[in-house]
MIBA-931252 format. One record per residue: x, y, z of N, C-alpha, C in turn. Coordinates in steps of 0.02 Angstrom, whole numbers, always signed. Example, Ala and Ser with C-alpha at 12.3 -4.5 7.8 and 13.67 -1.06 7.14 Angstrom:
// MIBA-931252
+660:-284:+390:+615:-225:+390:+660:-165:+390
+642:-112:+354:+684:-53:+357:+645:+2:+394
//
This chain:
// MIBA-931252
+407:+928:+591:+357:+903:+602:+350:+923:+690
+393:+917:+708:+416:+936:+797:+363:+891:+826
+324:+922:+870:+267:+920:+900:+194:+900:+888
+182:+942:+827:+131:+913:+793:+125:+849:+746
+175:+824:+747:+168:+755:+712:+127:+704:+727
+66:+710:+758:+19:+667:+783:-51:+684:+746
-55:+751:+741:-118:+766:+688:-119:+722:+634
-56:+726:+569:-49:+720:+497:-33:+654:+508
-6:+621:+570:+6:+524:+585:-55:+498:+595
-77:+538:+644:-164:+480:+649:-203:+487:+581
-196:+528:+547:-243:+549:+485:-201:+501:+435
-155:+458:+456:-129:+413:+378:-126:+361:+397
-141:+315:+459:-120:+259:+461:-174:+220:+471
-201:+169:+426:-256:+120:+459:-244:+64:+393
-292:+30:+411:-263:-40:+384:-331:-89:+395
-325:-130:+349:-356:-184:+331:-385:-221:+270
-382:-272:+267:-385:-274:+191:-447:-352:+189
-463:-361:+151:-477:-436:+149:-504:-465:+79
-530:-506:+53:-560:-569:+53:-569:-586:-15
-605:-634:-54:-626:-681:-94:-654:-712:-152
-646:-740:-154:-669:-768:-241:-693:-838:-236
-730:-897:-252:-744:-959:-230:-730:-980:-344
-690:-1037:-340:-704:-1096:-274:-638:-1073:-227
-656:-1090:-164:-630:-1084:-108:-538:-1137:-103
-511:-1099:-86:-430:-1146:-85:-438:-1169:-1
-396:-1224:-4:-406:-1260:+77:-358:-1200:+112
-385:-1186:+164:-319:-1156:+226:-287:-1201:+264
-217:-1184:+268:-171:-1220:+313:-184:-1195:+364
-210:-1228:+437:-230:-1235:+486:-213:-1256:+538
-179:-1222:+596:-178:-1259:+669:-223:-1244:+710
-231:-1284:+739:-289:-1298:+793:-277:-1299:+870
-230:-1256:+894:-226:-1262:+977:-305:-1253:+1008
-314:-1267:+1068:-360:-1244:+1085:-391:-1198:+1125
-325:-1157:+1141:-325:-1090:+1187:-306:-1105:+1246
-336:-1156:+1290:-321:-1155:+1356:-263:-1233:+1365
-300:-1297:+1385:-229:-1335:+1386:-202:-1358:+1338
-201:-1333:+1277:-156:-1358:+1223:-118:-1305:+1201
-116:-1237:+1243:-65:-1185:+1239:+1:-1209:+1287
+45:-1201:+1249:+123:-1192:+1291:+144:-1164:+1324
+142:-1176:+1389:+171:-1123:+1453:+244:-1115:+1426
+259:-1041:+1436:+333:-1005:+1420:+351:-976:+1482
+321:-935:+1525:+341:-901:+1567:+275:-901:+1619
+301:-841:+1681:+246:-826:+1724:+284:-769:+1758
+249:-702:+1765:+285:-641:+1792:+225:-623:+1836
+242:-597:+1905:+180:-563:+1937:+113:-607:+1948
+85:-645:+1934:+38:-676:+1910:+11:-670:+1839
+59:-637:+1811:+32:-643:+1722:+62:-707:+1685
+32:-720:+1638:+51:-802:+1591:+84:-783:+1530
+136:-829:+1533:+143:-795:+1450:+156:-900:+1427
+102:-894:+1355:+103:-970:+1321:+115:-944:+1234
+122:-1012:+1209:+140:-1003:+1122:+92:-1044:+1116
+38:-1007:+1063:-4:-1021:+1020:+24:-1052:+954
+44:-1097:+932:+82:-1112:+847:+139:-1053:+862
+141:-1024:+812:+176:-972:+798:+180:-929:+857
+109:-905:+881:+107:-824:+913:+106:-834:+1004
+138:-781:+1015:+132:-790:+1077:+86:-756:+1106
+36:-778:+1166:-11:-751:+1195:+9:-724:+1264
-29:-698:+1291:+4:-673:+1354:-80:-656:+1408
-77:-685:+1465:-124:-666:+1501:-113:-631:+1559
-152:-595:+1576:-119:-505:+1629:-194:-549:+1681
-180:-513:+1741:-233:-517:+1784:-221:-464:+1836
-256:-416:+1846:-254:-383:+1912:-280:-304:+1893
-247:-261:+1946:-243:-196:+1936:-230:-186:+1866
-260:-111:+1825:-226:-92:+1774:-139:-84:+1772
-116:-67:+1816:-44:-50:+1825:-17:-115:+1851
-37:-163:+1872:-29:-241:+1886:-12:-277:+1812
-65:-275:+1774:-59:-294:+1731:-15:-270:+1663
+9:-199:+1672:+68:-156:+1635:+132:-189:+1660
+128:-191:+1717:+188:-224:+1758:+203:-305:+1708
+147:-346:+1715:+151:-420:+1700:+176:-420:+1626
+136:-363:+1596:+149:-374:+1506:+233:-351:+1514
+257:-282:+1544:+337:-275:+1519:+376:-320:+1566
+353:-374:+1619:+397:-424:+1614:+389:-479:+1579
+349:-476:+1536:+323:-569:+1489:+368:-536:+1428
+358:-500:+1407:+374:-450:+1323:+427:-405:+1325
+458:-403:+1389:+534:-364:+1404:+585:-377:+1347
+606:-419:+1310:+637:-440:+1246:+611:-410:+1188
+547:-421:+1173:+513:-387:+1120:+502:-325:+1118
+487:-291:+1196:+468:-208:+1179:+518:-173:+1165
+590:-204:+1198:+650:-157:+1200:+692:-166:+1124
+677:-209:+1085:+716:-221:+1017:+652:-181:+969
+582:-176:+982:+539:-142:+936:+564:-73:+956
+568:-44:+1018:+603:+23:+1020:+644:+42:+1007
+705:+0:+1005:+776:+3:+970:+771:+21:+904
+724:-26:+883:+709:-23:+820:+682:+35:+772
+638:+75:+812:+592:+131:+807:+647:+210:+821
+680:+212:+872:+738:+253:+893:+783:+246:+820
+804:+190:+812:+863:+181:+749:+845:+199:+693
+773:+192:+677:+749:+213:+616:+758:+292:+603
+723:+324:+662:+669:+393:+669:+741:+438:+668
+811:+399:+711:+862:+447:+710:+888:+445:+646
+886:+391:+590:+916:+404:+525:+874:+459:+497
+812:+487:+507:+780:+538:+478:+783:+588:+503
+836:+608:+547:+839:+659:+599:+817:+672:+663
+786:+624:+696:+751:+646:+748:+783:+600:+814
+814:+652:+856:+837:+608:+910:+805:+568:+947
+839:+543:+1018:+779:+492:+1047:+747:+537:+1099
+761:+597:+1133:+746:+624:+1187:+697:+673:+1131
+685:+665:+1069:+634:+698:+1021:+575:+643:+1025
+596:+590:+1010:+561:+526:+1012:+519:+540:+1078
+545:+525:+1123:+506:+519:+1192:+468:+599:+1202
+502:+632:+1181:+446:+690:+1206:+371:+684:+1137
+391:+663:+1096:+329:+657:+1061:+275:+605:+1089
+321:+578:+1127:+261:+494:+1147:+233:+530:+1197
+276:+574:+1234:+257:+630:+1301:+187:+672:+1273
+188:+685:+1230:+153:+756:+1178:+98:+717:+1178
+79:+647:+1145:+19:+617:+1127:-19:+582:+1167
+15:+572:+1240:-38:+513:+1278:-89:+591:+1332
-82:+651:+1318:-127:+691:+1351:-200:+669:+1363
-224:+641:+1301:-296:+612:+1274:-300:+562:+1304
-267:+510:+1317:-282:+451:+1339:-314:+429:+1383
-347:+359:+1402:-388:+352:+1440:-349:+340:+1523
-354:+345:+1574:-311:+342:+1641:-304:+265:+1645
-346:+221:+1621:-334:+157:+1630:-277:+126:+1572
-294:+150:+1512:-229:+152:+1476:-167:+172:+1505
-172:+224:+1527:-106:+246:+1562:-56:+217:+1611
-115:+187:+1664:-82:+130:+1692:-42:+88:+1683
-67:+42:+1625:-47:-3:+1590:+22:+32:+1574
+34:+83:+1528:+83:+107:+1512:+137:+118:+1575
+114:+149:+1646:+155:+164:+1697:+186:+91:+1723
+149:+35:+1735:+150:-13:+1771:+222:-35:+1707
+198:-45:+1646:+263:-77:+1589:+336:-38:+1604
+342:+15:+1619:+379:+51:+1612:+426:+17:+1676
+396:+11:+1722:+429:-9:+1794:+454:-77:+1772
+426:-121:+1732:+457:-188:+1743:+495:-203:+1651
+505:-164:+1621:+534:-153:+1544:+582:-153:+1534
+624:-83:+1577:+678:-63:+1558:+656:+2:+1526
+606:+15:+1492:+588:+72:+1461:+571:+137:+1502
+575:+200:+1479:+530:+243:+1503:+469:+257:+1511
+423:+271:+1530:+358:+288:+1520:+347:+331:+1447
+386:+374:+1453:+372:+397:+1356:+405:+368:+1328
+464:+308:+1328:+458:+270:+1291:+406:+229:+1261
+370:+209:+1322:+308:+157:+1305:+268:+204:+1254
+254:+267:+1280:+223:+326:+1247:+231:+313:+1159
+286:+331:+1175:+326:+325:+1104:+297:+247:+1057
+308:+208:+1070:+304:+137:+1064:+244:+112:+1029
+190:+159:+1083:+120:+141:+1079:+103:+170:+998
+130:+217:+973:+121:+259:+920:+159:+256:+857
+230:+209:+889:+261:+182:+841:+262:+181:+772
+229:+143:+757:+204:+96:+696:+177:+166:+647
+127:+215:+676:+106:+286:+642:+178:+319:+619
+207:+335:+662:+276:+388:+649:+300:+351:+579
+315:+296:+614:+367:+259:+558:+326:+252:+486
+251:+248:+493:+222:+245:+406:+221:+327:+404
+210:+368:+445:+214:+425:+394:+282:+459:+379
+332:+448:+408:+413:+468:+372:+404:+406:+312
+383:+362:+313:+393:+312:+232:+338:+338:+187
+303:+380:+215:+232:+431:+156:+220:+370:+116
+185:+319:+154:+145:+287:+124:+64:+276:+162
+14:+245:+136:-65:+256:+162:-63:+171:+165
-113:+169:+214:-134:+105:+239:-206:+106:+186
-220:+13:+202:-280:+5:+173:-332:-47:+235
-374:-78:+210:-405:-117:+268:-482:-128:+233
-498:-180:+278:-584:-220:+268:-613:-258:+304
-677:-261:+326:-724:-310:+337:-775:-354:+340
-783:-390:+352:-857:-436:+316:-860:-460:+380
-931:-467:+385:-959:-511:+438:-1035:-541:+428
-1045:-596:+438:-1081:-622:+414:-1130:-657:+459
-1191:-680:+435:-1239:-697:+509:-1321:-711:+486
-1358:-773:+514:-1430:-790:+490:-1420:-837:+434
-1453:-795:+386:-1453:-874:+328:-1387:-853:+295
-1336:-834:+310:-1270:-813:+267:-1237:-885:+305
-1249:-913:+380:-1190:-953:+399:-1221:-992:+419
-1178:-1057:+425:-1192:-1123:+424:-1256:-1147:+499
-1245:-1098:+555:-1296:-1109:+603:-1323:-1057:+628
-1318:-989:+593:-1345:-912:+600:-1304:-875:+629
-1253:-920:+689:-1216:-855:+710:-1161:-818:+677
-1155:-765:+694:-1127:-723:+668:-1053:-742:+667
-1022:-738:+615:-952:-742:+598:-916:-684:+559
-865:-666:+588:-840:-600:+566:-788:-610:+539
-725:-555:+513:-671:-573:+481:-646:-498:+472
-595:-494:+482:-564:-417:+482:-469:-424:+465
-474:-365:+397:-381:-384:+383:-363:-321:+396
-303:-331:+413:-270:-260:+445:-216:-262:+390
-219:-210:+344:-172:-198:+274:-127:-161:+300
-62:-146:+289:-12:-85:+279:+38:-97:+228
+77:-80:+202:+135:-78:+179:+183:-109:+226
+200:-142:+169:+270:-195:+197:+345:-170:+211
+327:-94:+238:+383:-68:+262:+374:-72:+321
+325:-91:+367:+305:-107:+429:+343:-179:+449
+360:-211:+385:+390:-297:+417:+417:-302:+483
+456:-268:+503:+514:-247:+532:+462:-264:+587
+409:-240:+599:+371:-243:+672:+327:-332:+668
+324:-353:+630:+287:-423:+613:+313:-482:+673
+383:-476:+686:+395:-505:+731:+367:-524:+806
+328:-447:+820:+323:-445:+883:+244:-458:+893
+202:-491:+865:+134:-494:+881:+99:-522:+936
+83:-496:+964:+51:-551:+1004:-10:-531:+1024
-45:-591:+1052:-115:-590:+1087:-135:-582:+1142
-137:-513:+1180:-151:-511:+1256:-223:-539:+1273
-207:-544:+1333:-307:-569:+1358:-279:-518:+1423
-322:-461:+1432:-327:-411:+1507:-400:-454:+1538
-377:-451:+1602:-426:-491:+1650:-418:-435:+1713
-462:-388:+1699:-440:-327:+1743:-491:-348:+1831
-441:-322:+1892:-503:-360:+1936:-548:-299:+1971
-570:-257:+1944:-601:-210:+1946:-683:-220:+1914
-664:-265:+1905:-743:-278:+1868:-767:-274:+1786
-733:-219:+1750:-742:-213:+1689:-709:-269:+1653
-758:-279:+1574:-752:-351:+1549:-677:-368:+1546
-656:-419:+1527:-579:-448:+1489:-603:-440:+1418
-547:-410:+1398:-516:-406:+1334:-482:-428:+1306
-482:-448:+1243:-418:-475:+1200:-386:-424:+1156
-327:-417:+1140:-293:-389:+1075:-266:-414:+1049
-259:-404:+980:-208:-444:+943:-158:-394:+898
-92:-378:+897:-58:-329:+855:+16:-338:+893
+32:-270:+865:+109:-296:+883:+140:-262:+983
+179:-287:+998:+188:-278:+1062:+188:-214:+1072
+139:-196:+1135:+163:-119:+1168:+136:-68:+1134
+81:-78:+1073:+77:-37:+1006:-1:-21:+1016
-33:+38:+994:-95:+53:+1000:-137:-24:+971
-177:-43:+996:-224:-102:+964:-300:-87:+929
-274:-113:+881:-349:-94:+817:-380:-148:+820
-355:-207:+834:-404:-266:+833:-424:-302:+907
-509:-285:+942:-503:-306:+986:-560:-331:+1011
-586:-382:+1067:-633:-430:+1063:-652:-428:+1154
-718:-424:+1169:-693:-455:+1245:-752:-494:+1271
-751:-516:+1336:-767:-573:+1369:-848:-603:+1342
-874:-532:+1320:-957:-537:+1308:-956:-554:+1224
-907:-569:+1177:-934:-574:+1131:-923:-515:+1085
-903:-458:+1085:-900:-411:+1069:-822:-391:+1035
-837:-362:+975:-778:-358:+951:-788:-268:+914
-739:-245:+890:-722:-181:+859:-646:-180:+834
-642:-147:+774:-609:-139:+730:-596:-88:+702
-548:-51:+663:-558:+4:+620:-520:-3:+552
-557:+36:+510:-518:+57:+424:-509:+111:+421
-446:+123:+388:-441:+176:+370:-508:+216:+323
-520:+284:+332:-565:+309:+286:-547:+329:+227
-485:+305:+188:-447:+348:+131:-476:+403:+117
-502:+451:+71:-513:+505:+45:-585:+525:+76
-623:+479:+103:-708:+483:+142:-697:+520:+195
-732:+557:+218:-731:+588:+292:-709:+656:+311
-690:+672:+240:-644:+741:+233:-586:+739:+252
-538:+788:+263:-469:+801:+281:-462:+818:+330
-512:+854:+363:-515:+893:+434:-493:+852:+498
-477:+869:+534:-452:+857:+596:-459:+887:+655
-501:+844:+714:-505:+895:+760:-440:+887:+834
-401:+926:+838:-332:+918:+886:-355:+910:+955
-418:+946:+964:-440:+937:+1035:-482:+879:+1055
-494:+827:+1026:-546:+765:+1031:-466:+719:+1052
-487:+659:+1082:-422:+601:+1102:-417:+557:+1013
-395:+546:+1019:-377:+472:+989:-432:+413:+961
-483:+425:+915:-528:+382:+899:-514:+294:+931
-440:+290:+898:-436:+208:+919:-409:+203:+988
-396:+252:+1021:-358:+219:+1072:-417:+223:+1140
-483:+251:+1091:-554:+210:+1141:-605:+174:+1143
-540:+107:+1097:-569:+66:+1085:-569:+21:+1147
-523:+18:+1168:-492:-21:+1222:-553:-8:+1292
-576:+72:+1294:-610:+88:+1353:-675:+45:+1324
-678:+63:+1255:-788:+26:+1250:-773:-56:+1255
-712:-91:+1248:-724:-144:+1265:-736:-169:+1355
-689:-118:+1374:-687:-134:+1451:-754:-116:+1480
-782:-65:+1462:-845:-38:+1481:-905:-69:+1466
-928:-113:+1413:-982:-117:+1357:-991:-192:+1359
-1048:-223:+1379:-1062:-285:+1374:-1106:-334:+1320
-1141:-257:+1289:-1186:-299:+1225:-1188:-236:+1174
-1220:-252:+1133:-1219:-222:+1070:-1251:-154:+1090
-1293:-164:+1117:-1343:-101:+1137:-1304:-42:+1163
-1269:-48:+1220:-1216:-18:+1246:-1172:+14:+1214
-1136:-38:+1164:-1083:-25:+1123:-1104:+25:+1064
-1146:+18:+1045:-1175:+50:+1001:-1187:+127:+1012
-1210:+137:+1078:-1212:+195:+1106:-1147:+252:+1126
-1106:+195:+1156:-1020:+212:+1153:-989:+232:+1106
-1026:+204:+1049:-978:+211:+983:-1010:+287:+950
-1088:+274:+961:-1103:+334:+931:-1097:+425:+989
-1082:+394:+1038:-1070:+446:+1083:-1006:+480:+1073
-949:+450:+1058:-885:+441:+1067:-855:+478:+983
-862:+552:+993:-846:+584:+919:-772:+580:+898
-778:+565:+837:-689:+548:+781:-655:+606:+801
-572:+594:+802:-544:+659:+787:-509:+649:+709
-544:+613:+689:-519:+627:+605:-566:+564:+573
-569:+564:+512:-626:+507:+462:-604:+440:+483
-651:+400:+489:-626:+321:+524:-691:+290:+495
-682:+219:+498:-735:+176:+490:-725:+124:+542
-782:+123:+597:-777:+88:+641:-823:+16:+631
-793:-36:+651:-843:-112:+613:-844:-136:+706
-905:-150:+712:-930:-175:+784:-974:-253:+785
-976:-281:+822:-992:-357:+819:-1003:-375:+873
-1063:-407:+889:-1091:-441:+928:-1108:-520:+932
-1141:-551:+984:-1173:-618:+944:-1231:-607:+911
-1273:-556:+907:-1320:-549:+870:-1326:-524:+803
-1278:-481:+778:-1275:-447:+709:-1193:-411:+715
-1210:-392:+656:-1137:-335:+653:-1172:-269:+623
-1116:-213:+637:-1134:-143:+611:-1044:-141:+584
-1073:-66:+551:-1002:-12:+510:-1031:+35:+506
-980:+84:+558:-1005:+166:+574:-944:+187:+526
-971:+242:+479:-969:+270:+452:-942:+348:+474
-870:+366:+508:-877:+445:+552:-819:+494:+512
-860:+553:+509:-823:+608:+503:-845:+637:+570
-793:+693:+568:-808:+728:+615:-862:+775:+640
-901:+756:+583:-972:+825:+600:-1009:+784:+609
-1028:+709:+592:-1078:+654:+596:-1049:+585:+609
-1086:+532:+611:-1084:+466:+634:-1159:+433:+590
-1140:+389:+525:-1187:+355:+509:-1182:+269:+503
-1218:+238:+538:-1222:+169:+573:-1251:+141:+495
-1218:+114:+466:-1229:+47:+411:-1260:-24:+453
-1300:-53:+435:-1332:-116:+443:-1337:-152:+388
-1335:-220:+402:-1338:-287:+351:-1412:-328:+362
-1425:-352:+303:-1474:-417:+327:-1461:-488:+307
-1400:-506:+363:-1366:-548:+335:-1290:-563:+333
-1260:-487:+327:-1210:-496:+268:-1183:-422:+281
-1122:-383:+309:-1094:-324:+292:-1023:-323:+275
-1005:-262:+242:-935:-273:+194:-922:-191:+220
-853:-181:+229:-824:-103:+221:-731:-120:+211
-730:-63:+160:-667:-67:+151:-616:+15:+175
-629:+47:+135:-594:+104:+142:-626:+166:+131
-693:+160:+95:-728:+214:+83:-799:+217:+114
-824:+292:+123:-883:+287:+131:-934:+258:+93
-989:+216:+108:-1033:+177:+44:-1106:+217:+59
-1124:+235:+133:-1201:+281:+147:-1192:+354:+102
-1262:+318:+48:-1248:+378:-19:-1260:+448:+33
-1287:+477:+83:-1315:+531:+110:-1248:+571:+134
-1190:+541:+106:-1144:+577:+131:-1106:+635:+64
-1137:+616:+17:-1148:+646:-64:-1057:+688:-78
-1031:+637:-49:-948:+660:-70:-941:+657:-152
-909:+689:-198:-915:+693:-252:-848:+646:-274
-797:+627:-238:-760:+601:-260:-767:+515:-267
-746:+501:-330:-756:+395:-323:-721:+371:-295
-745:+317:-252:-698:+280:-183:-637:+260:-244
-587:+250:-186:-522:+226:-219:-555:+146:-270
-512:+128:-323:-533:+82:-362:-507:+26:-305
-447:+9:-278:-438:-47:-239:-484:-40:-177
-513:+0:-167:-556:+6:-92:-619:-18:-129
-660:-20:-171:-710:-27:-223:-713:-102:-228
-662:-105:-254:-665:-190:-288:-658:-233:-217
-615:-222:-183:-616:-267:-121:-682:-257:-99
-732:-220:-67:-779:-208:-49:-835:-251:-96
-841:-232:-149:-877:-280:-198:-857:-357:-183
-793:-371:-191:-765:-430:-216:-781:-489:-120
-792:-426:-80:-809:-453:-3:-878:-488:-12
-920:-428:-38:-980:-462:-35:-1014:-520:-79
-977:-527:-141:-984:-596:-195:-973:-619:-155
-899:-652:-147:-892:-705:-92:-946:-734:-36
-964:-697:+3:-1029:-706:+49:-1074:-741:+7
-1095:-693:-43:-1145:-715:-69:-1141:-787:-103
-1093:-807:-129:-1084:-864:-167:-1075:-913:-98
-1058:-904:-36:-1033:-957:+3:-1110:-945:+52
-1170:-914:+25:-1229:-901:+87:-1246:-966:+87
-1271:-983:+171:-1281:-1020:+203:-1240:-1074:+220
-1192:-1078:+199:-1120:-1117:+207:-1070:-1082:+269
-1084:-1025:+283:-1003:-993:+319:-1003:-1030:+377
-939:-1055:+391:-923:-1066:+469:-851:-1039:+458
-810:-1023:+524:-755:-998:+531:-705:-1030:+465
-701:-1101:+461:-651:-1103:+385:-684:-1087:+338
-726:-1081:+304:-758:-1036:+254:-739:-995:+258
-739:-942:+306:-722:-880:+322:-640:-863:+304
-618:-909:+311:-548:-917:+318:-536:-927:+245
-553:-968:+226:-534:-980:+143:-530:-911:+111
-614:-889:+123:-629:-796:+98:-566:-776:+100
-551:-763:+163:-499:-729:+173:-411:-740:+147
-422:-820:+128:-355:-806:+86:-334:-790:+27
-412:-761:-23:-401:-774:-97:-371:-696:-108
-312:-688:-126:-267:-637:-144:-332:-573:-198
-323:-507:-179:-341:-462:-227:-332:-482:-302
-269:-493:-318:-246:-525:-398:-275:-582:-419
-326:-601:-377:-358:-686:-387:-431:-672:-372
-436:-601:-385:-537:-562:-350:-549:-583:-288
-511:-577:-247:-507:-588:-163:-510:-509:-159
-486:-484:-86:-467:-439:-48:-407:-428:-18
-360:-487:-12:-309:-512:+34:-246:-466:-18
-208:-450:+28:-154:-413:-5:-90:-471:+14
-40:-488:-11:+23:-538:-2:+67:-496:-36
+104:-449:-4:+167:-432:-46:+131:-408:-121
+66:-368:-114:+45:-352:-181:+79:-274:-204
+54:-265:-232:+85:-198:-268:+12:-152:-277
+33:-99:-204:-42:-36:-226:-1:+19:-220
+9:+74:-295:+27:+123:-297:+99:+118:-297
+130:+55:-303:+204:+82:-337:+240:+40:-252
+196:+35:-201:+218:+9:-148:+190:-68:-130
+241:-103:-111:+204:-188:-81:+160:-176:-24
+115:-198:-21:+48:-210:+27:+35:-276:+47
+35:-294:+121:+21:-349:+137:-34:-354:+191
-84:-414:+195:-125:-407:+237:-80:-431:+301
-72:-374:+361:-28:-385:+392:-33:-418:+443
-98:-415:+488:-114:-476:+505:-205:-483:+478
-232:-545:+521:-320:-563:+473:-321:-600:+543
-413:-587:+563:-439:-610:+608:-496:-633:+583
-543:-690:+606:-576:-728:+619:-622:-732:+677
-667:-720:+701:-682:-699:+768:-777:-748:+754
-789:-789:+827:-853:-817:+835:-885:-787:+895
-920:-724:+872:-942:-679:+951:-963:-744:+1018
-1028:-783:+966:-1049:-824:+1012:-1008:-878:+1067
-977:-903:+1037:-918:-960:+1067:-847:-921:+1063
-852:-859:+1074:-749:-827:+1060:-710:-866:+1026
-727:-891:+980:-659:-923:+965:-635:-886:+934
-583:-882:+897:-521:-828:+861:-488:-869:+832
-464:-843:+769:-422:-876:+712:-374:-821:+693
-311:-808:+692:-264:-759:+672:-225:-794:+646
-196:-738:+601:-130:-738:+545:-109:-681:+551
-53:-695:+536:+11:-632:+500:+48:-654:+451
+27:-614:+390:+72:-635:+353:+116:-666:+334
+122:-724:+288:+179:-775:+282:+178:-831:+339
+128:-815:+373:+114:-873:+442:+57:-903:+442
+50:-963:+466:-24:-1004:+459:-68:-968:+503
-134:-993:+495:-199:-978:+545:-184:-1010:+607
-210:-988:+656:-193:-1017:+724:-269:-1006:+762
-284:-1059:+795:-359:-1049:+828:-354:-1043:+899
-349:-980:+950:-373:-984:+1019:-419:-975:+1034
-428:-1031:+1074:-504:-1022:+1105:-508:-947:+1174
-540:-894:+1182:-540:-861:+1217:-572:-863:+1285
-620:-907:+1296:-658:-920:+1323:-607:-947:+1393
-577:-1012:+1394:-553:-1004:+1448:-487:-980:+1496
-471:-929:+1423:-403:-869:+1446:-428:-814:+1479
-519:-810:+1459:-552:-757:+1505:-569:-776:+1564
-590:-829:+1586:-586:-873:+1635:-561:-908:+1671
-504:-917:+1647:-459:-971:+1694:-451:-946:+1736
//
């Protein structure tokens, strides 16, 4: 594979599973405020590390280089442990550390400059080289490709007549093979507060790894679903990795009109499903390398791992596990119409695929165990966030005071 590793890698990895069938079970829920109830752990050059239940939260402020330095200082142990695991695992498959670094160096050429500045700062304080940080950024993709497993994913958003007060309530499952479980201890909620006038942005994912679940201070949300067999198998090596563009979109756009324009004008390198929302409504974008189709909903929208728009004219039937999860999500939303709030959405997300829902929990899929590795429920109007990693409890973190504090 050598330096060409990332074409097929990026085609292989993505994730999100979803949700449920009523009656709804009760949700074990921790309720931190995200502000004063967070437990302070450490500080570094103006950055802060907190603990919200089982999850670390870091708040970074300043230039992108400064925020990278804070990230590297506050998460030094986790970043080095993750990287050591990655190198050890790849070495067992015949890759040297220098080859891993070379792959990291090779794939950063299309990364936005602000993201590179974060990596440069991280390298200055973490003990990793800059190329190490790029390798870690794509590390789980390399890891999953070598495991020869495919991801899943799902999205559900409701608003208007479907929610208790009309507000948008959205949810996302990030579904992965259990082979990535060694990365799970390194989940972190990161709050970026740039000093250059860009929006504050929150990401939830593995430390130092490409973020795929993002929210900003204006209540915008973006995340991805693997497109499965939809979108064709073609890739464009002269285009940036679409998911790496998410941070730029969240930094630069402050309303859904702008975000829509940003998504529609950013052509993908591979087939993807991109889900976006704001305080007013939510959209799902089905993206092939040659076209983008925006799907809208009348108060509810769902997405799994297949293109739904009939205009694509794909001959292959959607994967059964994708179609069933998609239908389950819409059925659960219909059953809960008029009463969906964050608690109800979490209850929906707790229902396993084996019970008529869309969430994996060490569930068999094609002979491999899969889990909804992380789950998110988000209220754009209030910036209320609820996060969960498989086998842990839901945790509430209020983002508003973290963006403004």
